[in-house]
N, C-alpha and C positions, 0 to 999 in steps of 0.2 A: 655556771651551767656546764662547763667542761665538755663541750661538743666538738666533734671533728667536722670541719667544713672542707670539702674537697675542691680542687681546681684542676681542670684538664685543659690542655691546649694542643692544637695541631697548627701547622703553618698555612695550610690551604684548605679550601672547602672540599677538595678531592680526597683529603685524608679523613680518617675517622677517629673520634676520641673514644670509641666504644671500649677498647681494651683498657684504657686509662680509667674510664668511669667505672667499669667493673672492678678493677683493682682498688679503686678508692672506696667503693661500697664494701668490699671484702675487708678493707682496713678499718671499717667501723664508721665511715663518714655518714652523717645524717642527711646532709645536703651536698650536692656536687654541681658546680658551675663549669660550663664548657665554652671555650672560644675556638673559633677557626680563623686565626689571624696570625701574621708573622710576629715572632718574638721581638722584632725590631720596633714594632709599634708601641709607643708608650701608653696610649689610651686604649685599654682593653675593657670594654663595657662589662663583661661577665666577671672579670677579675675585681673590678670595683664593686660589683654586687656581692661577690664572695666576701671581700674585706668588710663591707658594710654589715654583713651578718655576723661577724666575729665579735663576741663579747668577752668580758673578763673570764679568763681561764680556758677559753676555746682555743683550738689549734687549726691552723691552715695546713692542709696536707696536699702534697703533690707527689706524683709517681716518681718523677725525676726533677732535680732542681732546675734543669734547663727549660722545663715547662713553665717555670715562674719567671726566670730572668735569663738573659743570654750571657751575662757576665757578673762578677761580683760587684762591679761598679753599678750596673743596672739594678741589681738586687738592693743595694744600699740606698739608691735613689727612690 
């Protein structure tokens, strides 16, 4: 399918994912999932949903790698 699936995250509900979401759509993402949760939390519902939508040849796109994981160890897990 070769789709781009976007994921945006902010740490608190007082922050907005709007700028990230806009950048992800501008980058060609068809779907964008957003979380308002600390990166320290392992269980992020919207990240799981984004990953569930990824098929063969699709890409998960984030504005900055720290929106996906807080460290390389977290990313590998």
